[in-house]
C-alpha positions, 0 to 999 in steps of 0.5 A: 500500500502507498504510504501517506507521504507517497499519497501526498506527493501524488495528490500534489503533483496531479494538481501542480501540473495543471498550472504548467501550460503545454507551451511552457515545457519542452515540446519533445524532451521529458521535463518533470511533472512539476518541480525539480528533475535530475538523473534518469533512473530505472530506464527499462522496457516493461509491458510494451512501454519504455519506463523512465523514472527520474530524481524528483523533488516535486515541491520546489524547482530546486534540489530537495528530498529525492523521490522517483518521478515516473513517465512512460512512452511507446516511442521514446518521444511522446511521454505520459506522466504516471504517479510518482513511484517512490518517496522517502518514507522509510527509516532506510531512505528517509533522507532520499530515494536516490538514483538506480535502475530497473529490470523485469523478473522472470515472474513478471514483476518490475524490480527497482534498485535504488540508493536509500539515504539516511542521516546518522550521527557520527562519533565525532558529533557530525551528522552524515548521510549513509547510503545503501542499496534498496529494492522495490517491486511492482507492476509498472505503476504501484511499487512495494519496498522490499521487506529485506531492505536495505539489501546492500549496506556498509556490511557488504563493502570491502575494506576502505570503501565509504558508506557515505559515498555508495550509490547509483546501482545499475543492474542487468541480467546475465546470459545464465539467468543470474544478475549483476550490478555495478555501484559507484563508491569512494575508495580509501584513497578518496577516488571513485571506484565501481563495485561489482555485485552478484545475485541469483534471484535479483533479491539477495545480493553479494559483493564480488570485487572492485570492477574498475578504479579511478587511480586519480585519473578521472576526477574524484568521486564517480556517479551513475555508472552503466556497463554493457556490450556494444559492437564487440566492446565492453563499455563503461559509462561514468559521471565523474565529479571534479575532473581536470581537463585532458587536452580537449577532453573533460572540460566540464568539471562534473562531466561524463566519461566513456571507457571501452575495453574487454570484459572476461565474465569468467573472472569478472575482469575488465581491461581498459582500452580507450577513454573519451567524453560522452558529451562535449557541450555544456549540459549533460550528466548521469546518462543511463542506457537500455537495450531496446526490444529491437537490439538497439542500445539507447542512452538518455541523460540529464540535460543539465550540469551541476555547475550551470544551474540557471533558474528563472523566477517564473519557471514552474519546473527545472531540468529536462532529459536529452533526446534518447540516442542510439549508440554504436562503436566504430573507428575507436569511438562511441557514436551517438545519433538521435533515436530514429523515432524522432524522424516521424516528427519531421514536417515542412522540409526546406532544402538548399544546396551549394549555398555560397557563404561569405559574411552573413547569410539568411535563407527563406524558410530557415527559422524556428525553435523546434527544428531538425536541421542538417548542415554540411560545410566545405571550402569554396572551390579554388579559394583559400580555406575559410577562417571561420564558419558559424550558425546562429539560432534562437536569434533576434535583434538582442539574443542568439546562441551559436556554433562556430567552427575554425577549420585550421584548428578543427575546433568547434565551439558552442556559445550561449552568452547572448542567449538571455541569461542574466547569470555569468555562468559557463556559456562556452565549450569547445571540442576538436573534431576530426579532419582539417580540410574544412569539411564539417557536418552538423545535425542540430536538434532544437527544442524550446529550451535546448540544442543538441548538435550531432557532429560528423554523423554522431562522432561527437555531441555538444548539448546546451540548454538556453532559456531565450524568449520563444519569439527569437526564432531566427537562424543565420549563417556566417563565414569569414572567408568563402565557404559552401553550405548544404542545409536541410531543415524540418519543423518538429511537430508533436 
């Protein structure tokens, strides 16, 4: 039965969402039903629908005691809100129901694993948050917390592992029918590590080993791990805190990390081969993946960063999810593309081929704030390599956000300092793209409050939020020198 705390939350959110108009939300990115949203949780396919839970504070647009919000979709684009699934209403999770994952048990029940947080007075008089892993089982709407909670706590940790930083379990079912889970933890050296656990039935868990350790290379504490096979590689996704830049990688501080390698399931040994950022823009964190029924590996992330929380006095919600992205691995890199289901929203195609660009160019029919636009830029034949190319959008006389490309350095930059924000937060990010011949392909997905740029067929992605007034819907192109451009633009109609 639902607790009084959960019943109160459900009643509140049902009334509060009525005060948010449809055009005040993103058109096709999931936002919270009301209040605050952060990490995606429990991304799963259950009873013919995609389920996405999320870290949720319904009573305010700022972070607070964590609940699990809940939404479902049949196409990963159109989402329907369901009642909140979890609330902090037990002694072991009274300070919050933190991030976790979901899977389907053989008996048909939907199993959620989440981090329960409680506060405990320490011997030195300091009150600290103690984190442990907990379960809930349900039918896709109603969930009952497992009587044996917590199923993993400080007694299950190896020597030196912190019970203050032990969170974000990601479960999966192995080919032999047993279960595995990785959770983020802080080791004795203060750095992040991933702990591996196993279970025969998904209910009783035991510690196996440290699967992968930071050793001081990638920030400090790690959060929100994911682990899966992709195109012949084993892939770890991690969200490290306080990263230092490494050349043109890891400029986000609190950012994202993809580590690829091989995994020996007999010995539970992961061997690292390559590492890269997942998203090179300003806002992207805590991604989680699912293996869709058709075999695609699909990822969704929180389209936000802890260092760039831009609040509006008028806003009735805060936080949104990225477009779900199809993942692949080739050429030694993780590739990402918008899920193909997005193509069904395309309307009103406008196309130009071989457009010369020198100075500023505007094109009839190329404008909008809910669009899918593909650009292909190259040097003008017989001319010197152009020095800079830029596309500006969400534009009027006062505002714009831009991507600019300098081909001599092969550097692409996103810049939203003129997007209308009144806070001097982080407004630029850069990444180095492949090739130095002045050719660049961009696919820009614009929604009311965001842009996602898929670079060179998804070799890299740059994501940013922007809260520019919706009347600013102009788009222009600029070249310092002479370039040639192809452009195809669609409106995205939900």
